[in-house]
C-alpha positions in Angstrom: -59.2 -27.4 34.0 -59.7 -26.8 30.3 -58.7 -23.2 30.8 -55.4 -24.2 32.5 -54.7 -26.7 29.7 -55.5 -24.1 27.1 -53.1 -21.6 28.9 -50.4 -24.2 29.1 -50.9 -24.9 25.5 -50.5 -21.3 24.5 -47.4 -21.0 26.7 -45.8 -24.1 25.2 -46.7 -23.0 21.7 -45.2 -19.5 22.2 -41.8 -20.9 23.3 -41.3 -22.9 20.1 -42.5 -19.9 18.0 -39.9 -17.7 19.7 -37.2 -20.4 19.2 -38.3 -20.8 15.6 -38.1 -17.0 15.0 -34.6 -17.0 16.6 -33.5 -19.9 14.5 -34.8 -18.3 11.4 -33.1 -15.0 12.2 -29.8 -16.7 12.9 -30.1 -18.8 9.7 -30.7 -15.7 7.6 -27.7 -14.0 9.2 -25.5 -17.0 8.5 -26.8 -17.1 4.9 -25.9 -13.4 4.4 -22.5 -14.0 5.9 -21.9 -17.0 3.7 -22.9 -15.0 0.6 -20.5 -12.2 1.7 -17.7 -14.7 2.2 -18.3 -16.2 -1.2 -18.3 -12.9 -2.9 -15.1 -11.9 -1.1 -13.5 -15.2 -2.0 -14.5 -14.7 -5.6 -13.0 -11.2 -5.6 -9.9 -12.3 -3.9 -9.4 -15.2 -6.4 -9.9 -12.7 -9.3 -7.4 -10.3 -7.8 -4.9 -13.1 -7.1 -5.2 -14.3 -10.7 -4.5 -10.7 -11.9 -1.6 -10.5 -9.6 -0.1 -13.7 -11.0 -0.6 -12.3 -14.5 1.2 -9.1 -13.6 4.1 -11.1 -12.2 4.3 -13.1 -15.4 4.2 -9.9 -17.5 7.0 -8.4 -15.5 9.3 -11.0 -16.9 8.9 -9.4 -20.3 9.1 -5.8 -19.2 12.8 -5.5 -19.9 12.1 -5.6 -23.6 9.5 -2.8 -23.5 10.2 0.9 -24.2 10.3 3.4 -21.4 6.7 4.7 -22.0 5.4 1.1 -22.0 7.2 0.5 -18.7 5.5 3.7 -17.2 2.1 2.4 -18.3 2.8 -1.0 -16.8 4.0 0.5 -13.6 0.8 2.5 -13.3 -1.3 -0.6 -13.9 0.6 -2.5 -11.2 0.3 0.4 -8.8 -3.5 0.7 -9.4 -3.8 -3.0 -9.0 -1.9 -2.9 -5.7 -4.2 -0.1 -4.4 -7.3 -2.2 -5.2 -5.8 -5.3 -3.7 -4.8 -3.7 -0.4 -8.1 -1.8 -0.2 -9.8 -5.2 -0.4 -7.5 -6.8 2.1 -7.3 -3.8 4.5 -10.4 -1.6 4.3 -8.8 1.1 6.4 -6.1 1.5 3.8 -6.1 4.9 2.0 -4.5 6.5 -1.0 -2.2 8.7 1.0 0.0 5.7 1.7 0.9 5.4 -2.0 2.9 8.0 -4.0 1.2 9.3 -7.1 2.2 8.2 -10.6 4.0 11.6 -11.2 6.0 11.0 -8.0 7.0 7.6 -9.2 8.0 9.0 -12.6 10.0 11.9 -11.0 11.8 9.4 -8.7 12.6 7.3 -11.7 13.9 10.4 -13.6 16.2 11.3 -10.7 17.5 7.8 -10.5 18.3 7.9 -14.2 20.0 11.3 -13.8 22.1 9.8 -11.0 23.0 6.9 -13.2 24.0 9.4 -16.0 26.2 11.3 -13.6 27.9 8.1 -12.6 28.5 7.1 -16.2 30.0 10.6 -16.9 32.3 10.3 -13.9 33.3 6.8 -14.9 34.1 8.0 -18.4 36.3 10.9 -17.2 38.2 8.5 -14.9 38.8 6.2 -17.8 40.0 9.1 -20.0 42.3 10.2 -17.2 43.8 6.8 -16.7 44.2 6.1 -20.5 46.0 9.4 -20.9 48.7 8.3 -18.4 49.4 5.2 -20.6 51.4 5.4 -23.7 51.8 2.7 -26.3 55.5 2.2 -25.2 54.7 2.3 -21.5 51.5 0.4 -20.9 50.7 -2.1 -18.3 50.6 -4.8 -21.0 54.3 -4.4 -21.8 55.2 -4.7 -18.1 57.1 -1.3 -18.0 57.0 0.8 -14.9 56.1 4.1 -16.6 59.7 5.3 -16.9 60.6 7.0 -20.1 64.1 5.7 -20.1 65.0 3.7 -23.2 
């Protein structure tokens, strides 16, 4: 009878040991996940603070020179890459244009703006040449040269 009790004792003791091991394993996994979550929350908070700072700085960008604007745009782009890589790990650099592409796009926009200004100036010159001091819209004449 003592052998049976001893066997039952070992069997009863082995179940709690297995449960304790499982509990310890699960507890360690939870602690690791909690640490990972805390580090991600800290990184996210840091990036969010930087994003707010960039938004505040953008309010003052209108007063900066063009080269300063290019530097700020590159900083914002680099920040956005890091932010999206944290949020979406499958994100890759091919989704973002390079800084040189951004600058060349900006240059072409500025050239288009320049062309529009030139066209506008030529239209204004053409219209002003049709008006003479005696026959202007302000005097109410209908552009006849009759006295």
